BASEDO-671172 format. One record per residue (C-alpha): residue in one letter; x, y, z. Coordinates in steps of 0.5 Angstrom, whole numbers, plus 500, padded with zeros to 3 digits. Layout:
residues N
+-----+-----+-----+-----+
| res |  c1 |  c2 |  c3 |
+-----+-----+-----+-----+
|   a |   X |   Y |   Z |
...
+-----+-----+-----+-----+
This chain:
residues 459
+-----+-----+-----+-----+
| res |  c1 |  c2 |  c3 |
+-----+-----+-----+-----+
|   m | 627 | 098 | 633 |
|   a | 627 | 104 | 638 |
|   t | 619 | 107 | 641 |
|   k | 617 | 112 | 635 |
|   n | 615 | 118 | 641 |
|   k | 618 | 124 | 639 |
|   i | 616 | 130 | 634 |
|   f | 621 | 132 | 629 |
|   i | 621 | 139 | 628 |
|   s | 624 | 140 | 621 |
|   h | 626 | 148 | 619 |
|   a | 630 | 152 | 615 |
|   t | 637 | 154 | 619 |
|   p | 638 | 160 | 621 |
|   d | 631 | 165 | 618 |
|   d | 626 | 159 | 623 |
|   n | 631 | 159 | 628 |
|   e | 626 | 163 | 633 |
|   f | 620 | 160 | 632 |
|   a | 624 | 152 | 632 |
|   r | 627 | 155 | 639 |
|   w | 620 | 156 | 642 |
|   l | 616 | 151 | 639 |
|   s | 621 | 146 | 641 |
|   l | 621 | 148 | 649 |
|   q | 614 | 150 | 649 |
|   l | 614 | 142 | 647 |
|   i | 618 | 140 | 651 |
|   g | 616 | 144 | 658 |
|   l | 608 | 141 | 656 |
|   g | 612 | 133 | 657 |
|   y | 613 | 131 | 649 |
|   e | 619 | 129 | 647 |
|   v | 623 | 134 | 642 |
|   w | 627 | 132 | 637 |
|   c | 630 | 140 | 633 |
|   d | 638 | 141 | 631 |
|   v | 637 | 147 | 634 |
|   l | 638 | 143 | 641 |
|   r | 642 | 137 | 639 |
|   l | 647 | 138 | 634 |
|   k | 653 | 141 | 637 |
|   g | 658 | 140 | 632 |
|   g | 663 | 133 | 630 |
|   e | 656 | 128 | 629 |
|   d | 653 | 125 | 622 |
|   f | 648 | 131 | 621 |
|   w | 644 | 128 | 615 |
|   a | 645 | 120 | 618 |
|   e | 642 | 122 | 624 |
|   i | 637 | 126 | 622 |
|   e | 634 | 120 | 618 |
|   n | 635 | 116 | 623 |
|   e | 631 | 120 | 627 |
|   i | 626 | 120 | 622 |
|   r | 625 | 113 | 620 |
|   n | 626 | 110 | 627 |
|   s | 624 | 116 | 633 |
|   s | 619 | 119 | 631 |
|   i | 612 | 120 | 631 |
|   k | 609 | 126 | 628 |
|   f | 614 | 131 | 623 |
|   l | 613 | 138 | 624 |
|   y | 614 | 142 | 617 |
|   i | 616 | 150 | 619 |
|   l | 613 | 153 | 613 |
|   s | 617 | 158 | 611 |
|   r | 618 | 162 | 605 |
|   t | 626 | 159 | 606 |
|   s | 624 | 153 | 608 |
|   n | 619 | 152 | 602 |
|   n | 625 | 152 | 598 |
|   r | 630 | 150 | 602 |
|   e | 633 | 143 | 599 |
|   g | 635 | 140 | 607 |
|   t | 629 | 142 | 610 |
|   l | 625 | 139 | 603 |
|   k | 631 | 133 | 602 |
|   e | 628 | 132 | 610 |
|   l | 621 | 132 | 607 |
|   t | 623 | 127 | 602 |
|   v | 625 | 122 | 607 |
|   a | 619 | 123 | 613 |
|   q | 615 | 121 | 605 |
|   k | 618 | 115 | 605 |
|   t | 618 | 114 | 613 |
|   k | 610 | 116 | 613 |
|   k | 608 | 110 | 608 |
|   s | 613 | 105 | 611 |
|   l | 609 | 106 | 617 |
|   n | 604 | 100 | 619 |
|   p | 598 | 102 | 619 |
|   e | 600 | 109 | 615 |
|   d | 599 | 116 | 619 |
|   p | 595 | 120 | 615 |
|   h | 598 | 125 | 619 |
|   f | 605 | 124 | 621 |
|   i | 607 | 129 | 617 |
|   i | 604 | 136 | 619 |
|   p | 606 | 143 | 616 |
|   l | 606 | 149 | 621 |
|   h | 605 | 156 | 616 |
|   i | 609 | 161 | 620 |
|   d | 609 | 166 | 614 |
|   k | 604 | 171 | 611 |
|   g | 609 | 173 | 606 |
|   l | 608 | 166 | 602 |
|   s | 601 | 165 | 600 |
|   y | 597 | 158 | 599 |
|   d | 599 | 158 | 591 |
|   e | 607 | 159 | 593 |
|   i | 607 | 153 | 597 |
|   n | 612 | 146 | 594 |
|   i | 607 | 142 | 591 |
|   d | 609 | 137 | 596 |
|   l | 606 | 140 | 602 |
|   v | 600 | 143 | 599 |
|   r | 596 | 138 | 599 |
|   l | 598 | 137 | 607 |
|   n | 593 | 140 | 612 |
|   s | 597 | 145 | 615 |
|   i | 596 | 148 | 622 |
|   n | 596 | 156 | 622 |
|   f | 601 | 160 | 626 |
|   k | 602 | 166 | 622 |
|   s | 597 | 170 | 626 |
|   s | 599 | 168 | 633 |
|   w | 604 | 162 | 635 |
|   h | 599 | 161 | 641 |
|   a | 593 | 159 | 638 |
|   g | 597 | 155 | 633 |
|   l | 600 | 152 | 638 |
|   l | 593 | 150 | 641 |
|   q | 591 | 148 | 634 |
|   l | 597 | 143 | 635 |
|   l | 596 | 141 | 641 |
|   d | 588 | 138 | 639 |
|   k | 592 | 134 | 634 |
|   f | 596 | 131 | 638 |
|   n | 591 | 129 | 643 |
|   e | 587 | 128 | 638 |
|   d | 592 | 122 | 634 |
|   n | 594 | 120 | 641 |
|   v | 602 | 123 | 642 |
|   p | 604 | 120 | 647 |
|   k | 607 | 125 | 653 |
|   s | 608 | 125 | 659 |
|   d | 604 | 129 | 664 |
|   l | 608 | 132 | 668 |
|   g | 612 | 137 | 663 |
|   n | 619 | 137 | 663 |
|   f | 620 | 144 | 666 |
|   e | 628 | 143 | 668 |
|   l | 631 | 140 | 661 |
|   v | 627 | 147 | 659 |
|   n | 631 | 150 | 663 |
|   q | 637 | 146 | 662 |
|   l | 637 | 148 | 654 |
|   w | 635 | 155 | 655 |
|   q | 642 | 156 | 660 |
|   n | 647 | 151 | 657 |
|   i | 645 | 153 | 649 |
|   y | 641 | 160 | 649 |
|   l | 643 | 164 | 654 |
|   n | 651 | 162 | 653 |
|   n | 655 | 168 | 654 |
|   r | 650 | 173 | 654 |
|   r | 648 | 172 | 661 |
|   p | 650 | 179 | 666 |
|   i | 658 | 179 | 668 |
|   e | 660 | 183 | 674 |
|   n | 664 | 190 | 671 |
|   e | 661 | 197 | 673 |
|   e | 659 | 200 | 667 |
|   l | 656 | 207 | 665 |
|   y | 650 | 207 | 661 |
|   s | 646 | 212 | 657 |
|   s | 639 | 212 | 659 |
|   n | 634 | 217 | 654 |
|   w | 633 | 221 | 659 |
|   f | 634 | 229 | 657 |
|   p | 635 | 233 | 663 |
|   i | 631 | 240 | 663 |
|   n | 635 | 244 | 665 |
|   q | 631 | 250 | 666 |
|   l | 624 | 252 | 667 |
|   p | 620 | 259 | 667 |
|   v | 618 | 261 | 674 |
|   t | 612 | 262 | 674 |
|   l | 605 | 258 | 670 |
|   n | 601 | 264 | 668 |
|   f | 593 | 263 | 668 |
|   h | 591 | 269 | 664 |
|   e | 584 | 271 | 664 |
|   f | 582 | 273 | 657 |
|   s | 575 | 271 | 657 |
|   d | 573 | 277 | 651 |
|   s | 579 | 278 | 648 |
|   v | 578 | 270 | 645 |
|   p | 574 | 269 | 639 |
|   s | 568 | 263 | 641 |
|   n | 572 | 259 | 635 |
|   y | 579 | 260 | 637 |
|   q | 583 | 253 | 636 |
|   m | 589 | 254 | 642 |
|   w | 594 | 249 | 637 |
|   k | 595 | 255 | 634 |
|   c | 598 | 259 | 639 |
|   k | 604 | 262 | 638 |
|   y | 607 | 260 | 645 |
|   p | 605 | 253 | 648 |
|   a | 598 | 255 | 652 |
|   r | 591 | 250 | 654 |
|   k | 585 | 252 | 657 |
|   y | 584 | 252 | 664 |
|   k | 577 | 253 | 667 |
|   n | 576 | 261 | 664 |
|   y | 583 | 262 | 664 |
|   f | 589 | 261 | 658 |
|   a | 595 | 256 | 662 |
|   t | 601 | 258 | 659 |
|   f | 609 | 259 | 661 |
|   a | 608 | 266 | 657 |
|   g | 606 | 273 | 659 |
|   c | 599 | 276 | 659 |
|   y | 602 | 281 | 653 |
|   d | 605 | 276 | 649 |
|   f | 599 | 274 | 645 |
|   m | 597 | 280 | 642 |
|   e | 599 | 279 | 634 |
|   e | 594 | 273 | 634 |
|   l | 590 | 276 | 640 |
|   p | 590 | 284 | 639 |
|   k | 584 | 285 | 644 |
|   t | 589 | 282 | 649 |
|   e | 593 | 289 | 649 |
|   q | 588 | 291 | 652 |
|   y | 589 | 286 | 658 |
|   n | 588 | 288 | 666 |
|   p | 595 | 283 | 668 |
|   k | 593 | 283 | 675 |
|   n | 586 | 279 | 672 |
|   s | 593 | 274 | 671 |
|   i | 594 | 268 | 676 |
|   s | 602 | 266 | 678 |
|   i | 605 | 261 | 681 |
|   s | 612 | 258 | 682 |
|   i | 613 | 252 | 678 |
|   n | 618 | 250 | 682 |
|   e | 612 | 250 | 688 |
|   i | 608 | 246 | 684 |
|   l | 613 | 241 | 682 |
|   t | 615 | 240 | 690 |
|   g | 608 | 238 | 691 |
|   e | 607 | 246 | 695 |
|   y | 602 | 249 | 692 |
|   d | 595 | 246 | 692 |
|   t | 589 | 251 | 692 |
|   s | 582 | 251 | 691 |
|   f | 583 | 255 | 685 |
|   i | 587 | 249 | 682 |
|   d | 590 | 242 | 686 |
|   n | 597 | 240 | 685 |
|   i | 596 | 235 | 680 |
|   s | 592 | 238 | 676 |
|   a | 598 | 244 | 677 |
|   k | 604 | 238 | 674 |
|   n | 599 | 236 | 669 |
|   i | 598 | 242 | 665 |
|   i | 606 | 243 | 665 |
|   v | 607 | 237 | 662 |
|   h | 602 | 238 | 658 |
|   l | 606 | 245 | 656 |
|   l | 612 | 242 | 656 |
|   n | 610 | 236 | 651 |
|   l | 606 | 242 | 647 |
|   s | 613 | 247 | 646 |
|   f | 617 | 239 | 644 |
|   k | 612 | 240 | 638 |
|   s | 612 | 247 | 637 |
|   f | 620 | 247 | 637 |
|   f | 620 | 243 | 631 |
|   k | 616 | 246 | 628 |
|   k | 618 | 253 | 628 |
|   l | 624 | 249 | 625 |
|   g | 621 | 245 | 619 |
|   i | 623 | 239 | 621 |
|   r | 619 | 234 | 618 |
|   f | 614 | 229 | 622 |
|   y | 611 | 222 | 622 |
|   t | 604 | 221 | 626 |
|   l | 605 | 214 | 630 |
|   a | 600 | 210 | 633 |
|   s | 599 | 213 | 639 |
|   k | 599 | 219 | 636 |
|   r | 605 | 223 | 638 |
|   n | 610 | 226 | 632 |
|   a | 616 | 223 | 630 |
|   y | 621 | 228 | 628 |
|   w | 626 | 226 | 623 |
|   f | 630 | 229 | 617 |
|   e | 628 | 230 | 608 |
|   k | 633 | 226 | 604 |
|   d | 639 | 232 | 602 |
|   v | 637 | 236 | 608 |
|   l | 643 | 235 | 612 |
|   e | 650 | 235 | 608 |
|   k | 651 | 227 | 606 |
|   d | 645 | 226 | 610 |
|   k | 649 | 225 | 616 |
|   i | 650 | 229 | 622 |
|   n | 657 | 227 | 624 |
|   g | 659 | 222 | 621 |
|   v | 652 | 219 | 624 |
|   l | 648 | 216 | 618 |
|   m | 641 | 220 | 619 |
|   v | 638 | 217 | 611 |
|   g | 638 | 211 | 608 |
|   k | 636 | 207 | 603 |
|   m | 633 | 200 | 603 |
|   k | 631 | 195 | 596 |
|   y | 624 | 195 | 595 |
|   g | 622 | 190 | 590 |
|   k | 627 | 188 | 584 |
|   d | 629 | 195 | 582 |
|   k | 627 | 200 | 586 |
|   r | 630 | 204 | 593 |
|   i | 625 | 207 | 599 |
|   n | 629 | 211 | 604 |
|   w | 629 | 210 | 611 |
|   h | 630 | 216 | 617 |
|   f | 632 | 217 | 624 |
|   a | 627 | 219 | 628 |
|   v | 626 | 222 | 634 |
|   s | 619 | 223 | 639 |
|   g | 620 | 226 | 646 |
|   d | 615 | 226 | 652 |
|   a | 616 | 230 | 658 |
|   r | 616 | 227 | 666 |
|   v | 618 | 232 | 672 |
|   n | 618 | 225 | 677 |
|   p | 623 | 223 | 680 |
|   e | 627 | 229 | 676 |
|   m | 625 | 233 | 671 |
|   y | 627 | 231 | 663 |
|   f | 624 | 229 | 656 |
|   v | 624 | 221 | 654 |
|   l | 627 | 221 | 648 |
|   k | 624 | 215 | 643 |
|   s | 628 | 213 | 637 |
|   h | 624 | 210 | 630 |
|   i | 624 | 209 | 623 |
|   v | 620 | 213 | 618 |
|   f | 619 | 210 | 610 |
|   t | 619 | 215 | 605 |
|   w | 618 | 214 | 598 |
|   d | 623 | 219 | 595 |
|   g | 626 | 222 | 601 |
|   k | 619 | 227 | 602 |
|   a | 613 | 223 | 601 |
|   t | 612 | 218 | 606 |
|   i | 609 | 211 | 606 |
|   e | 602 | 211 | 607 |
|   k | 602 | 205 | 608 |
|   d | 602 | 202 | 616 |
|   s | 605 | 194 | 614 |
|   i | 611 | 197 | 610 |
|   q | 612 | 201 | 615 |
|   h | 612 | 196 | 621 |
|   r | 614 | 191 | 616 |
|   g | 621 | 196 | 614 |
|   r | 622 | 198 | 622 |
|   r | 623 | 190 | 623 |
|   k | 627 | 189 | 618 |
|   q | 631 | 195 | 618 |
|   g | 632 | 196 | 626 |
|   k | 634 | 189 | 626 |
|   g | 642 | 190 | 625 |
|   w | 642 | 195 | 629 |
|   w | 645 | 195 | 636 |
|   n | 644 | 199 | 643 |
|   k | 651 | 203 | 639 |
|   h | 647 | 204 | 634 |
|   w | 640 | 207 | 636 |
|   r | 644 | 211 | 642 |
|   d | 650 | 214 | 636 |
|   k | 644 | 216 | 633 |
|   l | 639 | 219 | 639 |
|   l | 646 | 223 | 640 |
|   a | 647 | 225 | 634 |
|   f | 640 | 228 | 632 |
|   v | 639 | 231 | 639 |
|   s | 646 | 235 | 638 |
|   f | 644 | 237 | 631 |
|   f | 639 | 242 | 635 |
|   a | 644 | 244 | 641 |
|   d | 647 | 251 | 641 |
|   e | 654 | 252 | 645 |
|   e | 652 | 251 | 652 |
|   k | 650 | 243 | 649 |
|   n | 642 | 246 | 651 |
|   l | 637 | 245 | 648 |
|   n | 633 | 252 | 648 |
|   i | 625 | 253 | 647 |
|   q | 622 | 258 | 647 |
|   v | 615 | 259 | 650 |
|   g | 615 | 266 | 651 |
|   e | 619 | 273 | 649 |
|   e | 622 | 272 | 654 |
|   e | 621 | 265 | 657 |
|   y | 625 | 259 | 655 |
|   i | 626 | 252 | 657 |
|   k | 632 | 249 | 656 |
|   v | 633 | 242 | 655 |
|   s | 641 | 238 | 656 |
|   a | 643 | 236 | 650 |
|   l | 647 | 230 | 654 |
|   p | 642 | 224 | 657 |
|   l | 643 | 222 | 665 |
|   m | 647 | 216 | 666 |
|   f | 647 | 211 | 669 |
|   k | 652 | 206 | 674 |
|   s | 651 | 199 | 674 |
|   n | 656 | 193 | 677 |
|   m | 654 | 189 | 672 |
|   s | 654 | 188 | 664 |
|   y | 654 | 184 | 658 |
|   n | 657 | 181 | 653 |
|   d | 655 | 185 | 646 |
|   p | 652 | 181 | 641 |
|   s | 656 | 182 | 634 |
|   d | 654 | 181 | 627 |
|   t | 657 | 175 | 627 |
|   n | 652 | 173 | 631 |
|   l | 647 | 174 | 626 |
|   p | 643 | 170 | 621 |
|   e | 645 | 174 | 614 |
|   d | 639 | 177 | 612 |
|   e | 635 | 176 | 605 |
|   e | 630 | 179 | 601 |
|   i | 623 | 177 | 605 |
|   g | 617 | 179 | 603 |
|   v | 613 | 185 | 605 |
|   s | 605 | 184 | 603 |
|   d | 598 | 185 | 608 |
|   e | 593 | 179 | 608 |
|   g | 591 | 178 | 602 |
|   d | 594 | 182 | 598 |
|   d | 597 | 179 | 592 |
|   e | 603 | 184 | 592 |
|   i | 610 | 182 | 596 |
|   i | 615 | 187 | 596 |
|   e | 622 | 185 | 598 |
|   i | 625 | 189 | 602 |
|   e | 633 | 189 | 604 |
|   n | 639 | 192 | 608 |
|   e | 644 | 197 | 604 |
|   d | 651 | 198 | 606 |
|   e | 650 | 205 | 610 |
+-----+-----+-----+-----+
């Protein structure tokens, strides 16, 4: 009879592989003996014979990864049946031989399989690490054997040989596209207009026609002093001699630093005005925006604004399944942040926004969050890059610049072509054949009764 010293991990393949791998490596690193098919089966073995032998003759604990998939999957339930029979044959019987690990927020207590619902499960839903600590406490309580030194060498070997596989970097020179879009032109000066009495006390700066912010008693802006007369009629009588104009080039090179404004503050004002100009650019064009958790805006197209919802053949708006008979829309969105160091550029970040009907955004954060994870799961670097470049190109002129007006005669020119970087290393692109097939997933808030199922639709 083999020594019973192994932790058997039962899980739904391929849906719960990620958690099974993580848990296996954690336990092996801590010194436990682990059996899990993501580690052992290489093909050619007698699948069920090996599994049954490991459960009956080698396992001291049977961990059942409990998810919406494994709750009804024939293979995992078959393993559970073997574990139940093994438990009864133990002398003395271990009441905690089978330990369910609940990892799925979408699986409510009422839905759990009758063979598992009677067992006390460990909660991994909110935090894998917190669940692991609770599991280790149980192992210590039940005197599950382990090596005091751990087996980090085996963890590294498994990681290198099984998980990295063909994902290692390879020596091959390659050109990579970044999400840094250079600022090719800035206004010549940063201006400080002392409007004081010309501005109402309750005036809101964000309403300015051109980007501006308050600095002491001044309006800091790229625009001229007479560019605000439409909103502030009294500025028509303003004396331009009261303004202070500073070379932007001198600020950015660090040459300008005086008692009026230090260099760091001046650079911060330039960055702030650049970010305001990015917002005003899309605002003037009537492009929709979604406010992210970071308080930044992500800009997106409504459904049917673009011809076939595409730009240069790249889909910007698509559909996903919601529930059994409804559809929601996903929209590719872009946010931007200005940088002036080490170069002048905008960092453009890609996002996905969801709407009910192509116009009304879904306010429930849980749907937005889980929808982004689901829809973005099948988008590799190429998909994100192509969508970002297509989005930016839509607003570019013939010279491939975005012309952002920041004064009557002042413009910022942002390249529609990103900075490129050359690397001496490359990698093998993952392919769809390496991914598990998507099934409908449950999307719900903790404690909610409503179950929302979302799945990808072909573009």
